[in-house]
N, C-alpha and C positions, 0 to 999 in steps of 0.2 A: 504494500500500500504506500502510495506517495502522498505527501502533504504539501500544501503551498507554504506553510510555515516551517522553518527549519530551526532546530535547537540552537544552532550557532547564532541565529538572529537575536535570541534572548541574551546571549552572552555579549554580543556586539552592543546591544542597547545598554546593557549593564555597564559596559566599558565607557560608553559615551556619557552616561549619567554620572559615573564616578570621576570622569576626567573633566567635565564641565564644572562650572562654578557650583559645587555641590552644597546643597542645604540639607537639612534633616530628612526631608521627604525623598530627595534624590538619592541620598546614601541608603536609606531603607529600601527604596525601590530597586536600586542597583543590586543590593544583596539578594533580594527576592528573585529578580530576573536572572542573576547569575546562578542561583540555586536551580531554578526551573530549567534553564538552558542545559546545565550539566545533567540534571535528572533525565530530561528527554533524550539527551545523547546516550546515556546509559540504557534507557529503555529501548532505544532503537537497536543498540548492540544486542541486548537480550532477545528482542523480537527476531533479530536476524538469524539467531540460532535456534529458534523455535520455542523460546521460553515466553510464557504468557505472564505479563505483569498484571497483578490483580488491580481492580479499580476500587480500592478501599482506602481508608484513612491510613493504613499501614504500608501502602505501596512504596513510599520513600524508603522505609526500612527494608522492605522486601528486596528492592533493587540493590541495596548495598551488600547483602549476604552472598549472592553468587559471585559478584565482582571480587569481594574480599577472599573468598574461598576457592577460586577457580585454579589457583596455582600459577597465575601470571602476575609477576611482581608489579608491573605497571598498573594493572587493574586493581591489585590489592591497595596500592597507594591511592588510586582514584577513588576507591570505596571509602578510604579514610577521609579524603578531602570532601567527598560527598556527605559523609556523616557530619563533618564540621559545618559545611554549607547549610545543611538542613537545620542544624541547631541555630545557626546565625539567622536563618530565614524565619524561624519561629519567633525569635526575639524581635526581629525587625517588623514582622507583621502583627504580632500580638502583644508585645510589651512596650507600650508607648512611653512608659516611664524610664525605660532602659536607654540611656543616652550613648552607651557604648556603640550601638549600631548606627549612630548618627555621625560617626567619625569617618572622614574620608579615607584614612589609612585602612580601616577595616573593610570598607566598601571595595577599595582597590585590591586588597588581599583576596577578597571573595571572588572578584573577577579573575584574578590570576589563577586561583584554584580551579575555577570553572574552566578556564582555558587549558589547564593541565589535564583535567578530566576529559575534555573534548579531544585533546591530543592523544591521550592514552587510548581512547576509543578508536580514533582514526588509525593509530598504529596497529591495532588488532584486526584490521579489515583484510589482511591477507588470508588466502584460503587456509594456510597452515595454522596461523594463529586463531582463526575462527574455529577450526576443528579442535585445537588445543583447548580453547575456551569452552566449547560445547562438551568435550570430554571431561574437563575439570568440573563443570557444573554437574554433570551426571555423577561423577565420583562424590562430590559434595552432597548431592541429594541422597545417594546410597548411604553415606555416613550418618546423615541425620535421621534416616528412616530406621536404621538398625540400633 
C-alpha cells in the first residue's frame, strides 16, 4: 500500500519547527512530529516484512519490541531512540506544565533521533537485511511464546 504522506515529511517538518524561531508550541510540536515520523518509519519497516502493527493505544510500545529484539544493532539503537521519543512526545502533548519540552535543544535532539531512526530503517531495506530482520522477529516471537 502506498500513501501520499511519507514518514520523512513529519521529520522534515519537525526539523523546520525546531530550526525556526522556536517558541513553546513549536518545540512541543517538533517533538511530537519527530516522534510520529520515526514511529511511521518503523511501522513501514515492520509492515514490509509482514508484521501487523496493532491499532491500539499500545502500538508505540509494540513497535519498539521487534526492533529492539531482532538482532540488528542499528535497529536495537533505533528502538531505544524511539522509546525516548515516545516518552518526550507524551510530555510535550500532555504535560503543559513541563517546560523541559519547550527547550529548543530538546526539540532538536528529538529531530536528530528521529533522523537516526529513519536512517536505520533505510539501511535495513536491502533484501539480506530485510530477511535478517524478519528472521530475528520470528526468533523473538518464539522466545516470548515459550
